C-alpha positions in Angstrom: 0.0 0.0 0.0 1.6 3.2 -1.1 -1.4 5.6 -1.1 -3.0 6.6 2.2 -5.9 8.7 3.5 -5.0 11.5 5.9 -7.0 10.3 8.9 -4.7 9.2 11.8 -4.3 5.8 13.2 -5.7 5.5 16.8 -3.0 5.4 19.5 -4.4 2.1 20.9 -3.9 0.5 17.5 -0.3 1.7 17.3 0.4 0.3 20.7 -1.2 -3.0 19.9 0.9 -3.3 16.7 4.0 -2.7 18.8 2.9 -5.5 21.1 2.6 -7.8 18.1 6.1 -6.8 17.1 7.5 -7.4 20.6 6.0 -10.9 20.6 7.7 -11.9 17.3 9.9 -15.0 17.3 13.5 -14.3 18.2 16.6 -16.6 18.2 17.7 -17.5 21.8 15.0 -15.0 23.0 17.6 -12.3 22.5 15.0 -9.7 21.4 17.6 -7.5 19.8 15.2 -4.9 18.5 14.1 -1.3 19.0 10.8 -0.1 17.5 10.0 3.5 16.7 6.7 5.0 15.7 6.8 8.2 13.8 3.7 10.3 13.2 5.0 13.9 12.9 4.5 15.0 9.3 7.8 16.9 9.2 9.8 13.8 10.3 7.9 11.5 7.9 8.9 13.9 5.1 12.5 13.9 6.2 12.6 10.1 6.3 10.9 9.9 2.8 13.6 12.3 1.4 16.4 10.1 2.7 15.1 6.9 1.1 15.6 5.8 -2.5 12.4 3.8 -2.9 10.3 5.2 0.0 9.2 8.6 -1.1 5.6 7.7 -0.3 6.5 7.6 3.4 5.9 11.3 3.5 2.2 10.6 2.6 1.7 8.0 5.4 0.2 9.0 8.7 2.6 6.8 10.6 5.8 4.9 10.0 7.3 2.1 12.1 11.1 2.1 12.2 12.6 -1.3 13.1 16.2 -1.3 14.4 18.4 -4.2 15.4 21.4 -4.4 17.8 24.4 -4.7 15.5 26.2 -7.2 17.7 23.4 -9.6 18.0 24.1 -12.7 15.8 20.5 -13.0 14.4 19.3 -9.4 14.6 18.3 -9.4 10.9 16.2 -12.5 11.1 14.6 -11.4 14.4 13.8 -7.9 13.2 12.4 -9.2 9.9 10.1 -11.5 11.9 9.0 -8.4 13.9 8.5 -6.4 10.7 6.2 -9.1 9.4 4.3 -9.1 12.6 3.8 -5.3 12.3 2.5 -5.7 8.7 0.1 -8.5 9.7 -1.2 -6.6 12.8 -1.8 -3.5 10.7 -3.7 -5.5 8.1 -5.9 -7.0 10.9 -7.0 -3.4 11.6 -7.6 -2.7 7.9 -4.5 -0.5 7.8 -2.3 -0.6 4.7 1.5 -0.7 4.8 4.5 -1.4 2.8 7.9 -2.9 3.8 10.7 -0.5 2.9 14.2 -1.9 3.2 16.7 -0.4 5.7 19.3 -3.1 6.0 22.4 -2.4 3.8 20.9 0.8 2.5 23.0 4.0 2.2 20.4 6.0 4.1 20.2 3.6 7.1 22.7 5.6 9.2 21.0 8.9 8.3 17.6 7.6 9.5 19.2 6.3 12.7 20.8 9.7 13.3 17.6 11.6 12.5 15.6 9.6 15.0 18.3 9.8 17.7 18.7 6.1 18.0 21.9 4.9 19.7 24.8 3.8 17.5 24.6 0.2 18.7 21.5 -0.2 16.5 21.1 -0.3 12.8 18.0 0.3 10.7 16.5 -3.0 9.4 13.2 -1.8 7.9 10.6 1.0 7.7 6.9 0.3 7.6 4.8 3.3 6.5 1.1 2.9 7.4 -2.3 4.4 6.9 -5.8 3.8 5.9 -5.7 2.8 2.3 -6.6 5.4 -0.3 -7.4 2.5 -2.7 -7.0 -1.2 -2.6 -5.3 -2.8 -5.6 -4.2 -6.4 -5.0 -1.1 -7.5 -7.0 -1.2 -10.8 -8.7 0.9 -13.5 -7.0 2.5 -16.5 -8.6 0.7 -19.8 -8.4 1.7 -22.1 -5.5 2.8 -24.9 -7.9 5.4 -22.6 -9.5 7.1 -21.8 -6.2 6.9 -24.9 -4.0 7.7 -28.6 -3.9 7.3 -31.6 -1.7 10.2 -33.7 -0.6 12.6 -33.0 -3.5 12.7 -30.3 -6.2 12.1 -31.5 -9.8 12.6 -29.3 -12.8 9.5 -29.4 -15.0 
């Protein structure tokens, strides 16, 4: 979802989504994450300007920023699980979102600095969110073209 209405997301929904992120699976229960919720239009616009493929963040009413502790062995996997939980929780409330990469992106450090996040964390993902302006579902591949049972066979 990249087009959002301007009506805000209720605070209790934002908090519930954070709870869903917090409860994501995590290797060795390390929980190496830090979650930010940005709703100020000025900050959303600054984040949008920093990204290469996330300009629509400026049109969202909220953006979740998911950071991982750099020294944690599985921070990327853990933070990706939390990101997915955020997206699913938002969808359960009828709120649209879009995963915007942070890991390995040139702007990751700039976003971290903008939000005042300590240096021991690195940006893993951004999830802009809002009530959908319009709903267009993208066609997905058929399950038979991307799965197999027991052993893969070329057809």
